N, C-alpha and C positions, 0 to 999 in steps of 0.2 A: 506493499499498500503505498500510495505517495505519500510523505510526511510534508504539509503544508507551512507546517513552522519551519521549515526548512526553505521552504522555496520563497517564505516572505521574508526571510533573511539574506536568500541569495538577491532578490529583485530589489531589498533595498538598499544591498549594495553596488549594484549593476545600474540603477536609477540614481545613485549618486554618484558615480562614475559619470555617465554619461551629462550630468547637468553639468560636471565640472570641467569635462572634458571638449563639449561643444564648442567655450570662446575659447579655448584654447589654439581647438583648428581653425576658429576665424581669425584669429592672430598670425597663427603659421602661414596660413592661404596668404593671407593679405600684404602680411609682412616680408617672410620668409623664404616662401616655397618660390621653385625658378619654373615660371611657366609663359611662354612665349605669347599665348593667349590673354594675357592676364590685364585687365581694364578695369574702370569702375563701374561695368554691369555684371560683369563677373565676380568681381568682387563682391555687390550689391546682393546678388542671388545667389550667391556662397553663404551670405548674413541672413537674407528670408530663410531660405533651405536649413539653416542649422536651429534660427531662434523656432522654425514648423517642428522639429522633431523633438526641442527642446520643448515646445509646448505641450506637447502628446506626454514624453513625461514625468512635466510637473502633474498631468492632470491621473497618470498611473498612480504617481507617489502621492498621492491625495486618495486614492481609492487604499491604498494598503494604509497610509495612516489615519487614515477616517470616514475608511468603507464606503464612499460616494461613489456612483457606479460614473466611468466616464462617461456613456454615450447615451446617457440621461442631459447630458447638457449639447446645447446644438454650438460652440465654440471647438469642442470636440470631435464631434461627426464634421462639421468643416475642416478643419484641418486634415480629416483621413483625407479629402480630396486634394487640398491644398497641396500637401505635401510632394503626393507625386508628379502632379506637376510642376512643382520647384526644384525636383530630381531630373528632371527633362530637362529643362532651363538651365538648371549648371549646368550638365554633361553636355548639352549642346554650347554651352558657349563658352568650355573650356578645352574639347575636341576639335571645335569646326572653327578657325580662323575669321569665316569669311559672315557668319551666322551672328543677325540683327535682331531684335525684339522688337517686333512692332507691333499694330493694331491686328492683325492675323491671330499672334500669340495668343492673345484670350481665349480661341478658341478652348485652348487646353485649358480651362477653365470651367467650360462648358457643362459638363458632368456636375459639376454641384448640383445642378438643379433637380437630379436627384434626393438632394433632402426637403423637397418638398412634396415629391410623391410617393416619397417608397414608408416605412417604417423603419425602426432601429435594428431591427435583423436582417433586413435588407441592405442594408448602409452598407457596410462592412465587408460581403462580398463584393460588392458592385464597385467600391472603391478599390478593394486590394486587384480586383480585374483591371482596374486601369493600372494601376501599379507595375503589377504586371506584364503586360503591356508593353509600359517601359523600360522594362528591364531585361522582356525580350526584341524589344527594338537596340539597346546597346550590345545585348550579346551579340545580334545581326550585324554588329557592325565590326565587332572584335573577331568574327568570323570571315568576316569579308577582306579580313588584314591579314587569314594565313599567311600571303606571302611573305610576311615579316615577324612572322609568330615565333622563328626561333632567335630572332636577335631582341622579342620583346617576351620572352616565355612566362620571365618571372611576375610582369607585368599585367602581362594577361591573365597567369595565375592569380591574382588579388581581383580581378576587375571579374573575371566569368565565376569566382567563389562567393563575390558578394551579391551578385547578380542573383545565382542557381539560389545563395540564402532568401533572398527575398521572396522568390516563387513559391520558398515553403512558406512562410509566413502567411502569402495569400490564400495557400495552398488550407493552413492552418484555419485562419479567416471565412472559408466556407465551412467547416463544421461548428461557428458559435450555436446555430439555434439545438446541434443538438449532444450541446456540452454545462458544463456551468461558467457562465460567465467570466467567473474570478481565474480559470483558467486559462482564458484566451486575453485576459491584461496581464498578466503574468509571462505566459510565450511570448508576445507580440512588446512588451518592456524589455522583455530580456531579447529577443531579436534584435528590438532597437541598439542597445547594448553592444553586443554581440560587431554590429554591424561596425560603429563608433571601436571596438577594439581592433578587429579589421585592418579598419583605413590610418586608424593611429600606427600600428603595429608595421604597417604597410611604410610607412609615410617615413617614420625612423629608421628601417630597413634600407630605404629607398628612397632616399630624400627627391630625388630625380623621377619618380612618377611619374608625374601629372606635366612634364615636359618629354620624358620619351613616348607616353602615347600618342600625346599631340603629333608630334614628329612621325610614328608611325599610321596614323589618321592622313594625316600630311600626303606621305609617300602613298597612301593606297588612294586620295580622293582627287588629288590636284593634279593637272599637268607639269609636265618638266618645266623645272625653270633655267634647266643650264642648257636652253639651246643656242643661245648665241656667245657663249663664254667656253675662253680655251683651257677645256679640261687638262690637259697633260701641262698645261704651263702653270695654274691653280694649283696642281700638287707638288708641280717643284716648289713652287714658295711655297705652300703648308710645310712641306719636309723639312726647309732651309730654316723656317722660323722655328720648328719644334727640336730638332738637331745645332743648328748652328745659335740661332740667337735664345733657344731654351726658354721661349715666351711660357710654359709649362710652369715655370716657377714661380708665376704669379698666381698667389692660392685664388682670386677671386676673377683668374682670366674668366670670361663668358661668352655664349654664343657668339651673340651681339659683337664683341670685341676682337675676336678672332675674325669673321667676318669682315671688319672692316678694316682690319690690316691688309686681306685678302681683295679689298675691295669687292667683293662680294654682300649681296643681302643675307641676311640669316637665315632666310628659307632656302635661298639658294647653297649656302654652303652645310645647313642640313643635310640637303640630297646628297650632295658632294660626296658626305664622308660615310650617309648610308649606303649608295649606291657602289662606292667605290668601295669602301674598308670593310662593307656591311654590316656596321656599328652604329648606334647612335654616337651624337656629340658627347654626349659624359663620359659614354663605354672607351670613345677612342681615347678620349682625354687620358682615363684612367690608365687602360695599356698604356700609353709612351711613359704617363709619370712612375709607371712599375717599373719597365726598362730599365729604365734610369735610374732609379732602386739598385735594381738589381745588377748593373753595375757599377754603383758604388759600394752597396756590400760587399762586395770582394776585390774596390780597388781601392777602397778606402778602411782599412779591417778595425781602424781605432777608434772609425767617427763614431758617437751613439745610432742608434736606431731610430732615437726622435728627430735629431739632427736632419738627419740622411729624409726625414721624414718630411720635414718641412725646407728642405733645400730644392724637395720634388715640387714643391706644391700644393702640396694634402694639408688640410688644416684640422687636423687633429691625429693625436696617434694610432684615435681608435679607427677613424676612415683607413687611414695606411694598413691598417693591418689585416682590415673588412677586404679592402683592393686587393692586395696584396696576394692575401691568402685564395681570394674568388679566381683569381690570373693564375698563378702558379701552382695552388695545391699546398705550399708550404708556409708557415709563419715567416716570416725575414730572419728569425734571430735562427729556426731552421735550417732555411736557403741559405744561408753564411756558413752553417758547421758543414755543411755539405756542399 
């Protein structure tokens, strides 16, 4: 038999985590995470999406503390319809450079009319079907980029896992009429919390997640930007900047900065690196830095690993260890010993 007290305790903890981490994710996206498509509108959509999710979690917390059924509140029922639309807007703005929100975009809020027509038990399945539709849309985009999946396998894994989990939540929502509504609130609130955990973990492990996904989408959906570019000359100049000028030693080196040195646009450089080296910009930069670190570890046995990590452009020793182990299969210390 399921221990309801244990479920309540775990849910309480997860709700607290969700409410605390939501503003942290917003600050991280707004000021720290790299994304070529980030602008005022995408930041606003991120803010509204996280606020809506936080609102749902506040209703769930009120249910645990005061035993007030969230579905009895019109605001909660409205949030069930607003969250999927905001998820779509944020995803679209993040992944597609040319997407603009206009008057026609309001059609995504039309399903909220169901609130005026159907009762509470029907509202949840309808809202979750709409949410699942957006998840299928995102998964379709991911699948359509199969030509680039090997380059972005980790990023695709996180996005696919998140989408599949959302669909499981939708299926559970359909069972609301046959189970105690308390279990629905517990499952849904913990589901949102798990989504926060997945996103937080993904961004901690792979801080360039959004940028690399954007690059993959760009490669899959836009025409080549390299038609008039002298590709061999640009590759030669890129090699010179890396091997002779050692521009990678700048820990803040960005795609736009390197593109400026090559007299290319960010889109052109991104496509150049992806098509010629079959990696994203951040992966290419990590490979260059690790290759230089390998040389220094052997040629400068008295230099500390920390000094080598700083000399090769890594912002921290932990980032250096992660990248080095990912590319070589060994820690820097073990590589030096071998």
